RODO-2510 file (C-alpha; in nm, 4 decimals, decimal comma):
residues 426
     n   res          X          Y          Z
     1     m    -4,2040     3,1685     1,9126
     2     s    -4,0061     3,0817     1,6097
     3     l    -3,7971     2,7744     1,5867
     4     t    -3,4722     2,7879     1,3971
     5     i    -3,3513     2,4558     1,2670
     6     f    -2,9825     2,4238     1,2142
     7     r    -2,8674     2,1679     0,9673
     8     t    -2,5305     2,0120     1,0280
     9     v    -2,3487     1,9280     0,7101
    10     v    -2,0813     1,6686     0,7488
    11     f    -1,8037     1,6894     0,4942
    12     m    -1,6491     1,3511     0,4459
    13     s    -1,2834     1,3557     0,3512
    14     k    -1,1787     1,1763     0,0363
    15     q    -1,1064     0,8048     0,0718
    16     v    -0,7859     0,6722    -0,0834
    17     v    -0,6618     0,3163    -0,1295
    18     i    -0,2857     0,2778    -0,1758
    19     v    -0,1599    -0,0475    -0,3236
    20     g     0,1946    -0,1087    -0,2018
    21     g     0,3590    -0,0735     0,1392
    22     g     0,7165     0,0038     0,0363
    23     i     0,8805     0,3443     0,0684
    24     i     0,6588     0,4988    -0,2031
    25     g     0,3331     0,3614    -0,0626
    26     l     0,4163     0,4518     0,2968
    27     s     0,5374     0,7998     0,2023
    28     t     0,2124     0,8552     0,0135
    29     a     0,0083     0,7294     0,3087
    30     y     0,2009     0,9638     0,5390
    31     y     0,1388     1,2785     0,3355
    32     a    -0,2186     1,1836     0,2413
    33     a    -0,3134     1,1197     0,6038
    34     r    -0,1504     1,4456     0,7105
    35     a    -0,3660     1,6202     0,4500
    36     g    -0,6781     1,4795     0,6162
    37     l    -0,7567     1,2036     0,3663
    38     q    -0,8953     0,8680     0,4791
    39     v    -0,6266     0,6197     0,3767
    40     t    -0,6225     0,2424     0,3429
    41     l    -0,2855     0,0817     0,2635
    42     l    -0,2768    -0,2629     0,1000
    43     e     0,0497    -0,4594     0,1013
    44     r     0,1086    -0,8105    -0,0319
    45     g     0,3863    -0,8756     0,2224
    46     s     0,4065    -0,8519     0,5994
    47     a     0,4589    -0,5361     0,8022
    48     h     0,8226    -0,6275     0,8577
    49     r     0,8894    -0,7871     0,5201
    50     n     1,2413    -0,7908     0,3850
    51     g     1,1479    -0,6068     0,0656
    52     c     1,3384    -0,3645    -0,1523
    53     s     1,2815    -0,0657     0,0773
    54     f     1,4365    -0,2320     0,3821
    55     g     1,7852    -0,3591     0,2962
    56     n     1,9099    -0,1032     0,0449
    57     a     2,1971     0,1445     0,0831
    58     g     1,9781     0,4182     0,2324
    59     l     2,1214     0,6968     0,0172
    60     i     1,9533     1,0328    -0,0482
    61     v     2,1261     1,1515    -0,3617
    62     p     2,0702     1,4935    -0,5205
    63     s     2,3907     1,4024    -0,7075
    64     h     2,1957     1,1385    -0,9042
    65     f     2,0463     1,3677    -1,1655
    66     v     2,1598     1,1429    -1,4527
    67     p     1,8977     0,8729    -1,5275
    68     l     1,9977     0,5087    -1,5620
    69     a     1,9392     0,5320    -1,9380
    70     a     2,2380     0,7488    -2,0303
    71     p     2,4968     0,7575    -2,3135
    72     g     2,7441     0,4718    -2,2887
    73     m     2,5284     0,2551    -2,0634
    74     v     2,4270     0,0147    -2,3417
    75     a     2,7890    -0,0528    -2,4418
    76     l     2,8935    -0,0835    -2,0779
    77     g     2,6045    -0,3185    -2,0068
    78     l     2,6975    -0,5427    -2,3006
    79     k     3,0555    -0,5573    -2,1739
    80     w     2,9491    -0,6415    -1,8191
    81     m     2,6951    -0,9051    -1,9252
    82     w     2,9627    -1,1629    -1,9958
    83     n     3,1054    -1,1466    -1,6437
    84     p     2,8836    -1,3183    -1,3829
    85     e     3,0418    -1,1048    -1,1065
    86     s     2,9967    -0,7720    -1,2882
    87     p     2,7699    -0,4861    -1,1715
    88     f     2,5118    -0,5564    -1,4448
    89     y     2,3584    -0,8742    -1,5812
    90     i     2,0544    -0,9663    -1,7901
    91     k     1,9457    -1,3256    -1,7599
    92     p     1,8632    -1,4413    -2,1159
    93     r     1,5043    -1,5605    -2,1455
    94     l     1,2267    -1,5748    -2,4022
    95     s     1,0293    -1,2664    -2,3064
    96     c     0,8787    -1,0096    -2,5403
    97     e     0,8456    -0,7691    -2,2473
    98     l     1,2182    -0,7976    -2,1685
    99     w     1,3327    -0,7316    -2,5245
   100     s     1,0817    -0,4498    -2,5654
   101     w     1,2235    -0,2971    -2,2451
   102     c     1,5808    -0,3349    -2,3763
   103     y     1,4861    -0,1657    -2,7037
   104     r     1,3237     0,1256    -2,5207
   105     f     1,6284     0,1546    -2,2933
   106     w     1,8536     0,1735    -2,6000
   107     r     1,6301     0,4401    -2,7534
   108     s     1,6390     0,6453    -2,4308
   109     a     2,0136     0,6244    -2,3606
   110     n     2,1127     0,9493    -2,5287
   111     a     2,2400     1,2950    -2,4355
   112     r     1,9096     1,4657    -2,5140
   113     h     1,7266     1,2435    -2,2645
   114     v     1,9800     1,3243    -1,9924
   115     e     1,9635     1,6972    -2,0695
   116     r     1,5830     1,6990    -2,0376
   117     s     1,5716     1,4788    -1,7282
   118     a     1,8561     1,6201    -1,5176
   119     p     1,6879     1,9428    -1,3965
   120     l     1,3732     1,7583    -1,2901
   121     l     1,5634     1,4803    -1,1102
   122     r     1,7775     1,7425    -0,9371
   123     d     1,4706     1,9327    -0,8183
   124     l     1,2913     1,6193    -0,6992
   125     h     1,5939     1,4910    -0,5056
   126     v     1,6529     1,8296    -0,3423
   127     a     1,2864     1,8608    -0,2462
   128     s     1,2867     1,5072    -0,1074
   129     r     1,5969     1,5849     0,0985
   130     a     1,4105     1,8802     0,2485
   131     c     1,1191     1,6485     0,3320
   132     y     1,3577     1,4138     0,5125
   133     e     1,5034     1,7017     0,7133
   134     e     1,1524     1,7903     0,8271
   135     m     1,0679     1,4293     0,9098
   136     a     1,3988     1,3603     1,0882
   137     v     1,3452     1,6017     1,3778
   138     s     1,2870     1,3015     1,6041
   139     g     1,6142     1,1400     1,4957
   140     a     1,4239     0,8140     1,4538
   141     f     1,5922     0,6894     1,1357
   142     g     1,9492     0,8166     1,1636
   143     l     1,9629     1,0831     0,8922
   144     e     2,3285     1,1778     0,8370
   145     k     2,4110     1,4847     0,6252
   146     q     2,7752     1,3977     0,5580
   147     g     2,7720     1,3977     0,1784
   148     l     2,8735     1,1233    -0,0656
   149     l     3,2122     1,0264    -0,2109
   150     l     3,2380     0,8748    -0,5605
   151     l     3,5622     0,6811    -0,5201
   152     c     3,7656     0,6194    -0,8378
   153     k     4,0466     0,3669    -0,8777
   154     t     4,1463     0,4826    -1,2257
   155     t     4,2305     0,8195    -1,3760
   156     h     3,9837     0,7529    -1,6569
   157     a     3,6963     0,7062    -1,4120
   158     l     3,7926     1,0187    -1,2188
   159     d     3,8068     1,2214    -1,5405
   160     e     3,4591     1,0998    -1,6382
   161     e     3,3164     1,1752    -1,2950
   162     a     3,4800     1,5191    -1,3059
   163     k     3,2810     1,5924    -1,6233
   164     t     2,9602     1,4975    -1,4442
   165     a     3,0655     1,7142    -1,1503
   166     e     3,0980     2,0104    -1,3867
   167     v     2,7431     1,9489    -1,5098
   168     a     2,6310     1,9302    -1,1470
   169     r     2,7826     2,2695    -1,0724
   170     r     2,6092     2,4192    -1,3762
   171     l     2,2843     2,2830    -1,2319
   172     g     2,3601     2,4539    -0,9016
   173     m     2,4700     2,1326    -0,7275
   174     p     2,7985     2,1633    -0,5316
   175     a     3,0619     1,9055    -0,6275
   176     e     3,4341     1,8855    -0,5518
   177     v     3,6961     1,6843    -0,7404
   178     l     3,9541     1,5568    -0,4902
   179     d     4,2835     1,3715    -0,5164
   180     a     4,3555     1,0711    -0,2947
   181     r     4,5238     1,2785    -0,0239
   182     a     4,2284     1,5159     0,0022
   183     v     3,9867     1,2213     0,0240
   184     a     4,1915     1,0682     0,3063
   185     a     4,1831     1,3984     0,4938
   186     l     3,8053     1,4211     0,4496
   187     d     3,7442     1,0687     0,5833
   188     p     4,0485     0,9437     0,7786
   189     n     3,8558     0,6553     0,9364
   190     v     3,9388     0,4152     0,6533
   191     h     4,2303     0,3567     0,4155
   192     m     4,1326     0,3784     0,0464
   193     d     4,3262     0,2544    -0,2577
   194     i     4,2056     0,5155    -0,5080
   195     v     4,3373     0,7913    -0,7352
   196     g     4,0713     1,0359    -0,6207
   197     a     3,6997     1,1030    -0,5796
   198     v     3,4191     1,3455    -0,6433
   199     y     3,2529     1,4720    -0,3276
   200     y     2,8854     1,5751    -0,3263
   201     p     2,8263     1,7514     0,0088
   202     k     2,4459     1,7716    -0,0262
   203     d     2,3923     1,3943    -0,0340
   204     c     2,2822     1,2105     0,2819
   205     h     2,2281     0,8629     0,4166
   206     l     1,9974     0,6962     0,6674
   207     a     1,9013     0,3563     0,8101
   208     p     1,6309     0,2165     0,5744
   209     h     1,4827    -0,0365     0,8178
   210     r     1,4482     0,2332     1,0848
   211     l     1,2894     0,4692     0,8322
   212     m     1,0335     0,2072     0,7307
   213     a     0,9509     0,1257     1,0937
   214     w     0,9070     0,4975     1,1686
   215     l     0,6787     0,5487     0,8688
   216     q     0,4663     0,2469     0,9607
   217     e     0,4297     0,3806     1,3138
   218     r     0,3486     0,7328     1,1975
   219     v     0,0856     0,6385     0,9383
   220     e    -0,0965     0,4161     1,1840
   221     a    -0,0877     0,6989     1,4410
   222     l    -0,2386     0,9261     1,1742
   223     g    -0,5310     0,6857     1,1313
   224     v    -0,4208     0,4928     0,8223
   225     r    -0,5754     0,1473     0,7958
   226     a    -0,2837    -0,0804     0,7059
   227     c    -0,3741    -0,4215     0,5632
   228     w    -0,0708    -0,6492     0,5414
   229     q    -0,0522    -0,9772     0,3477
   230     t    -0,3254    -0,8439     0,1221
   231     e    -0,2663    -0,9106    -0,2464
   232     v    -0,4625    -0,7493    -0,5294
   233     t    -0,6515    -1,0006    -0,7459
   234     g    -0,8606    -0,7725    -0,9666
   235     w    -1,0627    -0,4548    -1,0084
   236     q    -1,4225    -0,3512    -1,0561
   237     i    -1,4342    -0,0874    -1,3290
   238     q    -1,7159     0,1334    -1,4493
   239     g    -1,6328     0,3556    -1,7437
   240     r    -1,3281     0,5641    -1,6592
   241     r    -1,3497     0,5028    -1,2859
   242     i    -1,2399     0,2258    -1,0536
   243     q    -1,5233     0,1232    -0,8243
   244     e    -1,3465    -0,1375    -0,6151
   245     v    -1,0255    -0,3340    -0,5794
   246     h    -1,0500    -0,7080    -0,5144
   247     t    -0,7901    -0,8661    -0,2857
   248     t    -0,7150    -1,1896    -0,1022
   249     q    -0,8576    -1,0226     0,2106
   250     g    -1,1781    -0,8895     0,0588
   251     d    -1,2865    -0,5905    -0,1491
   252     f    -1,1994    -0,2260    -0,0867
   253     s    -1,3671     0,0822    -0,2320
   254     a    -1,2418     0,4404    -0,2399
   255     d    -1,2626     0,7694    -0,4250
   256     d    -0,9048     0,7391    -0,5504
   257     y    -0,6570     0,4553    -0,5963
   258     v    -0,2781     0,4802    -0,5923
   259     l    -0,0715     0,2088    -0,7570
   260     a     0,2665     0,1960    -0,5801
   261     g     0,3465    -0,1740    -0,6033
   262     g     0,7141    -0,1511    -0,6988
   263     s     0,8318    -0,4303    -0,9283
   264     w     0,4864    -0,5941    -0,9090
   265     s     0,3144    -0,2825    -1,0458
   266     p     0,3043    -0,3960    -1,4131
   267     t     0,1174    -0,7138    -1,3155
   268     i    -0,1336    -0,5178    -1,1084
   269     a    -0,1711    -0,2535    -1,3806
   270     r    -0,2312    -0,5181    -1,6470
   271     h    -0,5640    -0,6013    -1,4819
   272     l    -0,6590    -0,2385    -1,5508
   273     g    -0,5585    -0,2605    -1,9153
   274     l    -0,2534    -0,0413    -1,8464
   275     r     0,0978    -0,1137    -1,9752
   276     l     0,3890    -0,0038    -1,7591
   277     p     0,7125    -0,1189    -1,9252
   278     m     0,9321    -0,2232    -1,6354
   279     q     1,1871    -0,4811    -1,5316
   280     a     1,2780    -0,5912    -1,1814
   281     g     1,6422    -0,5050    -1,1177
   282     k     1,7708    -0,7288    -0,8415
   283     g     2,0179    -0,5672    -0,6044
   284     y     2,2162    -0,7233    -0,3205
   285     s     2,3591    -0,5962     0,0054
   286     l     2,5898    -0,7285     0,2751
   287     t     2,5987    -0,5689     0,6205
   288     l     2,8948    -0,6014     0,8589
   289     t     2,7739    -0,5506     1,2154
   290     n     3,1271    -0,5150     1,3519
   291     p     3,3436    -0,3801     1,0675
   292     r     3,7172    -0,3443     1,1141
   293     r     3,6873     0,0145     0,9906
   294     l     3,3836     0,2450     0,9794
   295     p     3,3922     0,5276     0,7233
   296     r     3,2277     0,8531     0,8283
   297     i     3,1015     0,9370     0,4784
   298     s     2,8915     0,7136     0,2533
   299     a     3,0528     0,6268    -0,0796
   300     l     3,0045     0,4760    -0,4218
   301     l     3,2814     0,2553    -0,5605
   302     t     3,2552     0,4043    -0,9065
   303     e     3,3916     0,1350    -1,1367
   304     a     3,2327    -0,1463    -0,9316
   305     r     2,8962     0,0331    -0,8852
   306     v     2,8873    -0,0612    -0,5168
   307     a     2,7395     0,1641    -0,2480
   308     v     2,8991     0,1852     0,0970
   309     t     2,6891     0,3156     0,3863
   310     p     2,7756     0,3479     0,7556
   311     i     2,4513     0,2698     0,9400
   312     g     2,5067     0,3319     1,3093
   313     s     2,7942     0,1053     1,4078
   314     s     2,7353    -0,1242     1,1069
   315     l     2,8637    -0,0946     0,7510
   316     r     2,6545    -0,1887     0,4485
   317     f     2,7808    -0,2711     0,0988
   318     g     2,5189    -0,2864    -0,1757
   319     g     2,5202    -0,3174    -0,5507
   320     t     2,4659    -0,5005    -0,8790
   321     m     2,1749    -0,4789    -1,1204
   322     e     2,0476    -0,8224    -1,2190
   323     i     1,7563    -0,8294    -1,4641
   324     a     1,6093    -1,1743    -1,4061
   325     g     1,2342    -1,1232    -1,3665
   326     l     1,0398    -1,1434    -1,0403
   327     n     1,3022    -1,3727    -0,8970
   328     e     1,4382    -1,3243    -0,5452
   329     a     1,6874    -1,6132    -0,5489
   330     i     2,0382    -1,5250    -0,4305
   331     c     2,3106    -1,5635    -0,6936
   332     a     2,6378    -1,6377    -0,5120
   333     r     2,8529    -1,5120    -0,8002
   334     r     2,6858    -1,1688    -0,7903
   335     v     2,7470    -1,1472    -0,4146
   336     q     3,1078    -1,2521    -0,4671
   337     g     3,1502    -0,9629    -0,7095
   338     i     3,0570    -0,7184    -0,4331
   339     v     3,2974    -0,8798    -0,1858
   340     k     3,5884    -0,8623    -0,4318
   341     s     3,5263    -0,4973    -0,5077
   342     v     3,5321    -0,4006    -0,1388
   343     s     3,8900    -0,5142    -0,0816
   344     a     3,9959    -0,3513    -0,4104
   345     y     3,8969    -0,0066    -0,2806
   346     y     3,9432    -0,0705     0,0933
   347     p     4,2513    -0,2961     0,1229
   348     e     4,2075    -0,3335     0,5007
   349     f     3,8925    -0,5384     0,4363
   350     m     3,9260    -0,9063     0,3471
   351     a     3,6947    -1,1691     0,2023
   352     d     3,6914    -1,3439     0,5416
   353     d     3,5191    -1,0385     0,6906
   354     f     3,2048    -1,1473     0,5047
   355     t     3,2092    -1,5100     0,6182
   356     g     2,8753    -1,5932     0,7757
   357     v     2,7113    -1,2701     0,6572
   358     d     2,3720    -1,3437     0,5021
   359     p     2,3231    -1,1552     0,1749
   360     w     2,0013    -0,9578     0,1265
   361     c     1,8367    -0,8948    -0,2080
   362     g     1,5549    -0,6744    -0,3284
   363     l     1,3816    -0,6115    -0,6612
   364     r     1,4037    -0,2517    -0,7817
   365     p     1,1370    -0,1395    -1,0328
   366     c     1,3231    -0,0118    -1,3416
   367     s     1,1543     0,1762    -1,6233
   368     p     1,3217     0,1759    -1,9685
   369     d     1,4255     0,5414    -1,9499
   370     g     1,5374     0,5430    -1,5863
   371     l     1,2587     0,7783    -1,4753
   372     p     0,9728     0,6901    -1,2416
   373     y     0,6093     0,6743    -1,3461
   374     l     0,4154     0,9428    -1,1621
   375     g     0,0733     1,0793    -1,2494
   376     r    -0,2759     0,9858    -1,3632
   377     p    -0,3075     0,7620    -1,6705
   378     a    -0,5442     0,9082    -1,9306
   379     r    -0,7609     0,5968    -1,9189
   380     y    -0,8879     0,6520    -1,5636
   381     e    -1,0097     0,9516    -1,3641
   382     n    -0,9341     0,8176    -1,0182
   383     v    -0,6047     0,6283    -1,0473
   384     v    -0,2542     0,7586    -0,9750
   385     i     0,0565     0,5622    -1,0750
   386     a     0,3654     0,6001    -0,8523
   387     t     0,6322     0,3423    -0,9284
   388     g     0,9466     0,2730    -1,1320
   389     h     1,1970     0,4566    -0,9100
   390     a     1,4702     0,1915    -0,9559
   391     m     1,7645     0,2683    -0,7221
   392     m     1,6159     0,6062    -0,6246
   393     g     1,3167     0,4855    -0,4232
   394     i     1,4494     0,5892    -0,0819
   395     s     1,5850     0,9158    -0,2184
   396     l     1,2616     1,0147    -0,3942
   397     g     1,0109     0,8529    -0,1582
   398     p     0,8904     1,1563     0,0407
   399     i     0,8585     1,3950    -0,2526
   400     t     0,6708     1,1264    -0,4466
   401     g     0,4282     1,0848    -0,1578
   402     r     0,3761     1,4585    -0,1380
   403     l     0,3165     1,4898    -0,5135
   404     v     0,0715     1,1973    -0,5210
   405     t    -0,1237     1,3648    -0,2417
   406     e    -0,1407     1,6856    -0,4442
   407     i    -0,2676     1,4927    -0,7479
   408     v    -0,5301     1,3075    -0,5435
   409     q    -0,6514     1,6412    -0,4054
   410     n    -0,6818     1,7684    -0,7653
   411     a    -0,4247     2,0387    -0,6927
   412     k    -0,1597     2,1440    -0,9412
   413     p     0,1564     1,9403    -0,8653
   414     s     0,4523     2,1363    -0,7299
   415     f     0,6613     2,0193    -1,0281
   416     d     0,5951     1,9676    -1,3971
   417     l     0,5584     1,5896    -1,4177
   418     t     0,5214     1,5607    -1,7966
   419     l     0,8422     1,3564    -1,8309
   420     l     0,7109     1,1090    -1,5719
   421     s     0,3754     1,0418    -1,7387
   422     p     0,2637     0,6790    -1,6974
   423     d     0,1376     0,6984    -2,0580
   424     r     0,4727     0,8033    -2,2104
   425     f     0,5366     0,4649    -2,3723
   426     g     0,1879     0,4400    -2,5172
***
């Protein structure tokens, strides 16, 4: 009698540690876990922290194919800097990193950069929108596909936005230039003091806090080990590989490591000998839980750079870009700038409507050229960088998570990510 011995080979799935529990980290955990990877998520804050991914405008914007570093932005920024209530402010401070970032921004703010970047940003936003449509079947986070209005108070602003709309159409992105009467017919729920608007029908909006809660619930259901209030303190490195990450809650080892720490990413990366030029761009939002009017369509107040988002029965106003370091203090003058701009575009709203409303702020990770960092740095074989999305974190979150998962699996990414290389600034 012969005895046949069967050997059982157990294939262990790849282990991945993700540093950062914002929209990028959670989106990566979601797609990685769905792909069968063993995922551990490390986040310095709490599960329900009030970070940048929670209180933003919740916009999904295929219309935003122009990076922050664009022609005219340097001159506009210099003009705005002298007004403490303006949409943009850089707090003067002795910092080589700040002035190096400013120089790189100036170098990037040109037509050639926009021309190269626009098709990729368009494709990423469109792909991310498709991801959201797939994820939103449950209706858990209030995805609304109503489009976006860029409201203009001046003819000059409308003319400039019309030029961008023409570029959008050449890129295959629908865009309509409307006069004030047409805008009122499109969204009669609110009176607007404007000359016109550009309407992007493919844009969407959602409730960020509900999205984050849904993602946290889903990743844990998929078996992700989520470690909150766990801050990275260092790394164990051997050659071109990370062996272990040291944290305030112990050490974690994995086959691959994903750095998705938002505005804190440069500090974490520095321990790895990596330089990620980035500045934290503080943004503010104010949410009216019982607004006197509730627009149907989300909007951007073009000259004021303020986003307006109906979230359920509430109305959120968000804006400003304050470069002041890793500083989450509320500046009352910046908040006042948002309040003033609201009544300028929506005359039915008054400053008193915001009395007693607590302002929220979050730090958006801004690269010098307005593009995220996404990919493996040449220095390490088992690290992926996914950060620097600035105001586009919510919009690009799902597609970033999907692309990181492809990279971790050593598959060819669905898009050419050369422009997003984490090594592009040396």
